[in-house]
C-alpha positions as CSV (number, residue, x, y, z in Angstrom):
1,M,159.2,137.3,165.8
2,K,157.0,140.1,167.0
3,K,157.5,141.9,163.7
4,I,156.5,138.8,161.8
5,I,153.3,138.4,163.9
6,S,152.5,142.0,163.5
7,L,153.0,141.8,159.7
8,V,150.7,138.7,159.5
9,L,148.0,140.4,161.6
10,S,148.2,143.5,159.4
11,L,147.9,141.4,156.3
12,L,144.9,139.5,157.7
13,F,143.3,142.8,158.7
14,L,143.9,144.3,155.2
15,F,142.4,141.1,153.6
16,N,139.3,141.4,155.7
17,V,138.9,145.0,154.9
18,L,139.3,144.4,151.2
19,Y,136.9,141.5,151.3
20,F,134.3,143.5,153.2
21,N,134.7,146.4,150.8
22,I,134.4,144.3,147.7
23,F,131.3,142.6,149.1
24,T,129.6,145.8,150.2
25,L,130.6,147.5,146.9
26,K,128.7,144.9,145.1
27,A,125.7,145.5,147.3
28,K,126.0,149.3,147.0
29,A,126.3,149.0,143.2
30,I,122.7,147.9,143.0
31,S,120.6,151.0,142.2
32,A,117.3,149.7,143.5
33,K,115.4,151.1,146.4
34,A,114.9,147.4,147.4
35,Y,116.2,144.2,145.9
36,I,116.4,140.4,146.6
37,A,117.8,137.2,145.1
38,I,116.5,133.9,146.3
39,N,117.2,130.2,145.7
40,A,114.3,129.2,143.5
41,D,114.5,125.6,144.9
42,T,114.2,126.5,148.6
43,G,113.1,130.1,148.8
44,G,116.2,131.0,150.8
45,V,117.4,134.5,150.6
46,I,120.9,134.8,149.0
47,L,121.3,138.6,148.6
48,G,119.0,141.4,149.5
49,E,118.4,144.9,150.9
50,N,115.1,146.3,152.1
51,I,113.5,143.0,151.2
52,N,110.3,143.8,153.3
53,L,109.9,147.4,152.3
54,K,106.4,148.1,151.0
55,L,106.6,149.7,147.5
56,S,104.3,149.8,144.4
57,M,105.3,147.1,141.9
58,A,103.8,148.3,138.6
59,S,103.2,145.6,136.0
60,T,105.0,142.9,137.9
61,T,101.5,142.6,139.4
62,K,100.6,140.7,136.3
63,I,102.6,137.7,137.6
64,M,99.7,137.2,140.1
65,T,97.0,137.9,137.5
66,S,98.5,135.6,134.9
67,L,99.1,132.8,137.4
68,I,95.4,132.8,138.5
69,L,94.5,132.8,134.8
70,A,96.9,129.9,134.0
71,E,95.5,127.9,137.0
72,Q,92.1,127.9,135.4
73,N,93.5,125.2,133.1
74,T,91.2,126.3,130.3
75,P,93.6,127.9,127.8
76,D,91.2,127.6,124.9
77,K,88.2,129.1,126.7
78,T,87.1,132.2,124.8
79,V,86.3,135.7,126.1
80,L,84.2,138.4,124.4
81,I,85.9,141.7,125.0
82,T,83.8,144.5,126.4
83,D,84.1,148.2,126.7
84,E,84.9,147.8,130.4
85,M,87.8,145.5,129.7
86,V,89.6,147.9,127.3
87,K,88.8,151.1,129.2
88,T,92.3,151.5,130.7
89,E,95.4,153.5,130.2
90,G,99.0,152.4,129.6
91,T,100.3,149.4,127.7
92,S,98.0,147.3,125.6
93,M,98.0,144.1,123.5
94,G,95.6,145.7,121.1
95,L,92.2,144.4,122.2
96,K,89.0,146.2,121.1
97,S,85.4,145.8,122.2
98,G,83.7,143.0,120.3
99,Y,86.9,140.9,119.8
100,T,86.8,137.3,120.9
101,V,90.1,135.9,122.2
102,T,91.2,132.9,124.3
103,Y,92.6,132.7,127.8
104,K,95.9,131.7,126.3
105,D,95.9,134.9,124.2
106,L,95.3,136.9,127.3
107,L,98.2,135.1,129.1
108,Y,100.6,136.0,126.3
109,G,99.2,139.6,126.1
110,M,99.9,140.1,129.8
111,L,103.4,138.5,130.0
112,L,104.9,139.6,126.7
113,S,103.2,142.9,125.8
114,S,102.3,143.7,129.5
115,G,98.8,144.5,128.3
116,N,96.6,146.3,130.8
117,D,93.7,145.4,128.6
118,A,94.6,141.8,128.8
119,A,94.8,141.9,132.6
120,N,91.4,143.6,133.0
121,A,89.9,141.2,130.5
122,A,91.2,138.2,132.4
123,A,90.0,139.6,135.7
124,I,86.5,140.3,134.5
125,A,86.2,137.0,132.7
126,I,87.2,135.0,135.8
127,S,85.5,137.0,138.6
128,G,82.9,139.1,136.9
129,S,84.5,142.4,138.0
130,I,87.9,143.9,138.7
131,K,86.9,144.4,142.4
132,N,86.0,140.7,142.8
133,F,89.2,139.6,141.1
134,T,91.4,141.7,143.5
135,V,89.7,139.8,146.4
136,L,90.8,136.6,144.7
137,M,94.3,138.0,144.2
138,N,94.6,138.9,147.9
139,K,93.2,135.6,149.0
140,K,95.9,133.8,147.0
141,A,98.6,136.2,148.3
142,K,97.6,135.3,151.9
143,A,97.8,131.6,151.1
144,L,101.3,132.0,149.7
145,G,102.5,133.8,152.8
146,M,102.8,137.3,151.1
147,K,102.4,139.1,154.4
148,N,103.2,142.6,153.2
149,T,101.2,142.8,150.0
150,N,97.8,144.2,148.9
151,F,96.5,144.1,145.4
152,D,94.1,146.8,144.2
153,T,94.3,146.3,140.5
154,P,95.0,143.3,138.2
155,S,97.3,145.4,135.9
156,G,99.6,147.2,138.3
157,L,98.4,150.8,137.7
158,D,99.2,153.1,140.6
159,S,97.0,153.0,143.7
160,D,97.7,153.9,147.3
161,R,96.2,150.5,148.2
162,H,98.4,148.6,145.8
163,F,101.8,147.5,147.1
164,S,104.2,144.6,147.8
165,T,107.8,143.8,148.7
166,C,110.7,142.2,147.0
167,Y,110.4,139.2,149.3
168,D,106.7,138.7,148.6
169,M,107.1,139.1,144.9
170,A,109.9,136.5,144.9
171,I,107.7,134.1,146.8
172,L,104.9,134.7,144.3
173,T,107.3,134.1,141.3
174,K,108.6,130.9,142.9
175,E,105.0,129.6,142.9
176,A,104.2,130.9,139.5
177,L,107.2,129.1,137.9
178,K,105.7,125.8,139.0
179,N,102.9,126.4,136.4
180,N,104.2,125.2,133.0
181,S,102.0,127.6,131.0
182,F,103.3,130.6,132.9
183,K,106.9,129.4,132.8
184,N,106.8,128.8,129.1
185,A,105.1,132.2,128.3
186,V,107.7,134.3,130.2
187,S,110.5,132.6,128.4
188,L,109.3,133.6,124.9
189,K,110.9,136.5,123.1
190,Q,107.8,136.8,120.9
191,V,104.7,134.9,120.0
192,T,102.0,135.1,117.2
193,V,98.4,134.8,118.3
194,C,95.3,134.4,116.2
195,F,92.2,136.1,117.6
196,K,89.0,134.1,117.2
197,E,87.0,137.2,116.1
198,P,87.9,139.0,114.0
199,K,90.2,136.6,112.3
200,I,93.4,138.7,112.7
201,T,97.0,137.6,113.6
202,V,99.0,139.6,116.0
203,T,102.7,139.3,116.9
204,L,103.5,140.1,120.6
205,K,107.0,141.0,121.5
206,N,108.5,140.5,125.0
207,H,109.7,143.7,126.7
208,N,112.3,141.7,128.7
209,K,115.8,142.4,127.4
210,L,117.4,139.8,129.7
211,L,116.1,137.1,127.4
212,E,119.2,137.8,125.2
213,Y,121.0,135.6,127.8
214,D,120.3,131.9,127.3
215,Y,120.3,131.1,131.0
216,I,117.9,133.9,132.0
217,K,114.3,132.7,131.4
218,G,112.1,135.7,131.9
219,V,109.8,136.8,134.1
220,K,108.2,140.3,134.1
221,T,109.0,144.0,133.6
222,G,107.1,146.9,135.1
223,F,107.0,150.7,135.1
224,T,104.9,153.6,136.2
225,K,105.9,157.1,137.2
226,K,105.2,156.3,140.9
227,S,106.7,152.9,140.9
228,G,109.7,153.6,138.8
229,R,111.3,150.6,137.0
230,C,110.4,147.2,138.5
231,L,111.7,143.9,137.4
232,V,111.4,140.2,138.3
233,S,113.8,137.7,136.6
234,F,114.6,134.0,136.7
235,A,117.9,132.3,135.8
236,E,118.5,128.6,135.4
237,K,122.1,127.3,134.9
238,E,123.9,124.0,135.8
239,N,120.8,122.8,137.7
240,K,120.9,126.0,139.8
241,R,117.9,128.3,139.9
242,V,117.7,131.9,141.1
243,I,114.8,134.5,141.2
244,A,115.7,138.2,141.5
245,V,113.4,141.1,142.2
246,T,114.2,144.9,142.1
247,L,111.7,147.6,142.9
248,K,112.3,151.3,142.0
249,D,115.5,150.6,140.1
250,P,116.7,153.0,137.5
251,D,119.4,150.5,136.2
252,D,117.5,147.2,136.5
253,W,118.9,145.4,133.5
254,K,122.5,145.7,134.7
255,D,121.5,145.1,138.3
256,H,119.6,141.9,137.5
257,K,122.5,140.5,135.5
258,E,124.8,141.1,138.5
259,L,122.4,139.8,141.1
260,L,121.7,136.6,139.1
261,D,125.3,135.9,138.3
262,E,126.5,136.5,141.9
263,S,123.7,134.4,143.3
264,L,124.4,131.5,141.0
265,L,128.0,131.5,142.1
266,K,126.8,131.1,145.7
267,L,124.9,128.0,145.0
268,Y,126.3,124.4,144.9
269,N,124.7,121.2,143.6
270,Y,124.2,118.6,146.2
271,N,123.1,115.0,146.0
272,I,121.9,113.7,149.4
273,S,121.4,110.0,149.6
274,S,120.0,107.6,152.3
275,E,123.6,106.4,152.7
276,D,124.8,109.9,153.5
277,L,122.0,110.2,156.1
278,G,122.7,106.8,157.6
279,I,119.2,105.5,156.9
280,D,118.6,101.7,156.8
281,N,117.2,100.9,153.4
282,T,115.6,97.5,154.3
283,V,112.3,96.6,156.0
284,A,111.5,93.4,158.0
285,V,109.2,90.9,156.3
286,V,107.1,88.3,158.1
287,N,106.2,84.9,156.6
288,G,108.3,85.5,153.5
289,N,111.1,83.6,151.7
290,A,113.4,86.4,152.9
291,D,113.5,88.2,156.3
292,R,114.0,91.7,154.8
293,V,113.2,93.5,151.6
294,E,115.3,96.3,150.1
295,V,113.5,99.7,149.6
296,K,114.5,102.6,147.4
297,I,114.8,105.8,149.4
298,P,115.2,108.5,146.6
299,D,118.2,110.8,146.7
300,I,117.5,114.5,146.7
301,N,119.3,116.6,144.1
302,I,119.1,120.2,145.1
303,S,121.1,123.4,144.8
304,L,122.0,125.1,148.1
305,T,124.2,127.7,149.6
306,N,126.8,126.3,152.0
307,E,124.7,127.8,154.9
308,E,121.6,126.1,153.6
309,R,123.3,122.7,153.4
310,K,124.0,122.9,157.1
311,N,120.3,123.3,157.9
312,I,118.9,120.5,155.7
313,S,117.0,117.9,157.7
314,Y,114.6,115.0,157.0
315,K,111.7,113.1,158.4
316,I,111.1,109.5,157.4
317,N,107.8,107.6,157.7
318,I,108.1,104.0,156.8
319,K,106.4,100.7,157.9
320,K,108.5,98.7,160.4
321,I,107.1,95.3,159.3
322,L,105.7,94.0,156.0
323,Y,103.7,90.8,155.5
324,A,104.4,88.6,152.6
325,P,103.7,88.5,149.8
326,V,105.5,91.8,149.1
327,F,105.5,93.1,145.5
328,K,108.1,95.3,143.7
329,N,107.4,99.0,143.5
330,N,104.9,98.9,146.4
331,T,104.8,102.2,148.3
332,V,105.8,101.5,151.9
333,G,106.5,105.0,153.2
334,S,107.8,108.5,152.5
335,I,110.7,110.8,153.2
336,D,110.4,114.6,153.5
337,Y,113.3,117.0,153.3
338,Y,113.3,120.3,155.3
339,L,115.2,123.5,155.2
340,N,115.0,125.4,158.5
341,G,111.8,123.5,159.3
342,K,110.2,124.2,155.9
343,K,109.5,121.3,153.6
344,V,111.5,121.7,150.3
345,S,111.0,118.2,148.8
346,A,109.1,114.9,149.4
347,F,109.4,111.4,147.9
348,N,107.7,108.0,148.2
349,I,109.7,105.0,149.4
350,K,109.1,101.9,147.4
351,T,110.1,98.2,147.5
352,V,112.9,97.1,145.1
353,S,111.9,93.4,144.7
354,D,109.2,90.8,145.3
355,I,109.1,88.6,148.4
356,S,106.9,85.5,148.1
357,K,104.9,84.0,151.0
358,T,106.1,80.8,152.7
359,N,104.1,78.3,154.7
360,T,105.1,79.0,158.2
361,S,103.1,77.9,161.3
362,F,101.0,80.4,163.2
363,F,103.2,79.9,166.3
364,K,106.4,80.7,164.4
365,I,104.8,83.9,163.0
366,I,103.9,85.1,166.5
367,I,107.4,84.4,167.7
368,K,109.0,86.2,164.7
369,N,106.7,89.2,165.2
370,F,107.7,89.4,168.8
371,L,111.4,89.3,168.1
372,L,111.0,91.9,165.4
373,L,109.2,94.3,167.7
374,L,112.0,93.8,170.2
375,G,114.3,95.0,167.5
């Protein structure tokens, strides 16, 4: 018996060692100085190492620059290109002083060609100068909770005052992907733009090799001698979404494929309903042809890790009493879903049907209200 117990314990120990080694080998196989993969729905960290280490981030900087540009909501607004805008080193979308292009052209130029000229043009067009634009970048970074980031250039060229972290860049990308113009642009393998003046057509090709995989939807590459290879990517598969970031990574294409695939496997699709939560989906009605009206409390469909599912909570705010007449699709409250105290989703609660008013005496209404308040 002792031999059997000893054998079982040995096998369990061996299993744990093997599992630990397999897991850590996957982590050690990532070549990046720092990396992260997050749940794009919740912002929760799935995998990561040195996620708050401050490093330069090269042209992944243009995620912030292009987001601010996209949020202007004026894609057809034109910009006259000046000497100051094109006086920059590194990658270019081919702008020259005297050209007239649109904000949309600049967006594509930044996100596909990684044009430093496009980034500078956008910055000066929006804020009047590159210095003023970096103030805007840092203000937005602070608002997004990017606590370990400082922007000193709209393009990502090296500067001692220009740095971020994997975590902060993931937060930024999560926000950027909410913008349809940004999300569409980063998913394109190439695009043809027509400058306003001179009337020339230019085809811009995306530098992101990960777009060869259907479920990987972009986002942005980057490289300088100081920064090394930097990459931010986004995958969407079976209603599961993951953002990955690597900084200073000599083997980023391979690493991102592994990070995204591994993280997607750790996510599960959940449908959480009012029935699951034990919430009453009716509200009391006074002076109506029915005492209660059914309300629709929307389900939340979300992808979560098993650990995240344990930490989902909700807060419901709904009227306790309605007065007839009550009409279908009236908003009578709201429900907010939280993960570790942070709101991840919110929905309005609406009535399902009409309740007509009845002729009830004032005295009966008072009695009914009193009884309802007593529960």
